[in-house]
C-alpha positions in Angstrom: 3.4 4.4 -87.1 1.4 1.5 -88.7 -0.6 -0.6 -86.5 -3.9 -2.9 -86.3 -6.8 -3.0 -84.2 -5.8 -5.5 -81.3 -8.7 -7.8 -82.4 -8.0 -11.6 -81.5 -7.4 -13.5 -85.0 -6.5 -10.2 -86.8 -3.1 -9.5 -85.0 0.0 -11.8 -84.3 -1.6 -14.5 -86.2 1.5 -16.9 -86.1 1.7 -16.5 -82.2 -1.9 -17.2 -82.2 -1.6 -20.6 -84.0 0.8 -21.8 -81.0 -1.3 -20.1 -78.4 -4.5 -18.8 -78.8 -5.8 -15.6 -80.4 -6.6 -13.8 -77.0 -3.2 -14.3 -75.9 -2.0 -13.2 -79.3 -3.9 -10.0 -79.2 -2.7 -9.4 -75.6 1.0 -9.6 -76.8 0.5 -7.1 -79.5 -1.1 -4.7 -77.2 2.2 -4.9 -75.2 4.4 -4.5 -78.2 2.0 -1.4 -79.5 2.2 0.2 -75.7 6.1 -0.4 -76.0 6.4 1.3 -79.4 4.1 4.2 -78.4 6.2 5.0 -75.2 9.3 5.4 -77.2 7.5 8.1 -79.4 6.1 9.9 -76.4 6.8 13.5 -76.2 7.1 13.5 -80.1 4.4 15.8 -81.8 5.0 14.6 -85.4 3.2 11.1 -85.1 0.4 9.7 -87.0 -0.9 6.4 -86.4 -2.0 4.8 -89.5 -4.4 1.9 -88.5 -6.2 -1.2 -90.1 -8.8 -2.2 -91.0 -10.3 1.4 -91.9 -13.4 0.6 -89.4 -11.1 0.5 -86.2 -10.9 4.1 -85.5 -12.7 3.7 -82.0 -10.3 0.7 -81.3 -7.0 2.5 -81.6 -8.3 6.0 -80.6 -7.2 5.1 -77.0 -3.5 4.9 -78.4 -3.6 8.7 -79.5 -1.8 11.2 -77.8 -2.0 14.9 -78.0 -1.1 16.2 -81.1 -1.0 13.1 -82.7 -3.2 12.4 -85.9 -5.0 8.9 -86.4 -5.8 7.7 -90.0 -6.8 4.8 -91.7 -4.3 2.8 -93.8 -6.7 2.3 -96.6 -7.1 -0.7 -99.0 -4.3 -2.6 -100.7 -1.2 -4.9 -99.9 1.2 -3.3 -97.6 3.1 -1.9 -100.4 0.3 0.2 -101.6 -0.7 1.2 -97.9 3.1 2.5 -97.3 3.1 4.2 -100.7 -0.2 6.1 -99.7 1.1 7.3 -96.4 4.6 8.3 -97.5 2.8 10.2 -100.6 0.0 11.9 -98.4 2.6 13.4 -95.9 4.7 14.5 -98.6 1.7 16.1 -100.2 0.8 17.8 -96.8 4.3 19.4 -96.8 6.3 17.0 -94.8 10.1 16.9 -95.6 11.0 13.7 -94.1 8.8 10.7 -93.3 9.6 7.7 -91.0 7.2 4.6 -90.9 7.7 1.9 -88.5 5.5 -0.7 -87.0 4.3 -2.2 -83.7 6.5 -5.2 -84.0 10.0 -4.2 -82.9 10.3 -3.3 -79.2 14.2 -3.0 -79.4 14.3 0.5 -80.9 14.8 3.5 -78.9 14.4 7.2 -79.5 17.9 7.6 -80.4 17.3 5.3 -83.1 14.5 7.8 -84.6 16.8 10.6 -84.1 19.4 8.7 -85.9 16.9 8.0 -88.8 16.0 11.7 -89.2 19.5 12.7 -89.0 20.6 10.3 -92.0 17.9 11.8 -94.1 20.1 15.1 -94.1 22.4 13.2 -96.3 20.9 10.1 -97.7 17.6 9.5 -99.8 16.5 6.7 -97.8 17.0 5.1 -94.4 16.4 1.4 -93.6 16.1 -0.2 -90.0 16.8 -3.6 -91.1 15.0 -6.8 -89.2 16.5 -10.1 -88.3 13.9 -11.6 -90.2 14.8 -10.4 -93.5 12.5 -7.4 -93.5 12.8 -3.9 -91.9 11.3 -2.3 -88.8 11.7 1.2 -90.1 12.0 2.9 -93.5 12.4 6.5 -94.1 12.4 8.8 -97.0 13.2 12.3 -97.9 10.9 12.3 -101.1 8.1 10.5 -102.7 9.7 6.9 -104.0 6.7 4.7 -104.8 9.0 2.0 -106.8 10.3 1.1 -103.5 7.1 -0.4 -102.2 5.7 -2.0 -105.7 5.6 -5.7 -106.2 7.7 -6.8 -103.0 7.0 -10.1 -101.5 5.9 -8.9 -98.3 6.1 -10.9 -94.9 9.3 -12.8 -96.5 13.0 -13.0 -95.8 13.5 -11.1 -99.2 12.0 -7.7 -98.6 15.1 -6.0 -96.9 17.5 -7.2 -99.6 15.3 -6.4 -102.6 14.4 -3.1 -101.3 18.2 -2.3 -101.2 18.8 -3.6 -104.6 15.9 -1.2 -105.8 17.7 1.4 -103.8 20.9 0.8 -105.5 19.4 0.3 -109.0 17.9 4.0 -108.7 21.2 5.3 -107.9 20.0 6.7 -104.5 21.9 7.1 -101.1 20.8 4.5 -98.4 21.6 4.6 -94.6 21.0 1.5 -92.3 20.2 1.8 -88.7 20.8 -1.2 -86.6 19.5 -4.7 -87.4 16.9 -5.4 -84.7 14.4 -8.4 -84.1 10.8 -7.9 -85.1 8.4 -10.1 -82.9 6.6 -12.4 -85.3 6.5 -15.8 -83.7 6.0 -17.1 -80.4 9.8 -18.1 -80.1 10.7 -14.3 -80.9 8.4 -13.2 -78.0 9.8 -15.8 -75.6 13.5 -14.8 -76.6 12.7 -11.3 -76.3 11.2 -11.7 -72.7 14.3 -13.9 -71.7 16.7 -10.9 -72.8 14.8 -8.0 -70.6 16.5 -7.0 -67.2 14.1 -7.7 -64.2 
């Protein structure tokens, strides 16, 4: 799981622009808490945090058996590539990476992703904003993360084209909403059961 230290002004900056940095950081902490709750019970979790000096701030999110490691330098593609490469180097056979921005996924989605990797090279969880909320691989494929216009509505389609150009088999999970804006947050809240 890729996450950030819940520092005001560092997380959910688009929400902060409409509310304030403290409120945006509080929303981020709710999203992280929801994501972590959906991963509880799993022993194969690693929290990759940013910035690299935030170990103490994210340490409270760690569960027994989980690893915590900094994301390292570079753009998102470089950090994703590093996390995947290190996991495969350490002997992991399948890797899923997700962020803390998608409160709609569940444990069944994670299991579906792992199941899909039995017959596919790549699994993607498309997001409604044009990105993806999950990427999974059964082998290192650094070319999927290079020179991508991150944080744009082109991420998912560009990644799909690269997968097709490489002749790889891809499975897609359900399309879910990321929480990037205040409107995303308010819409998600309205849809929650009481």
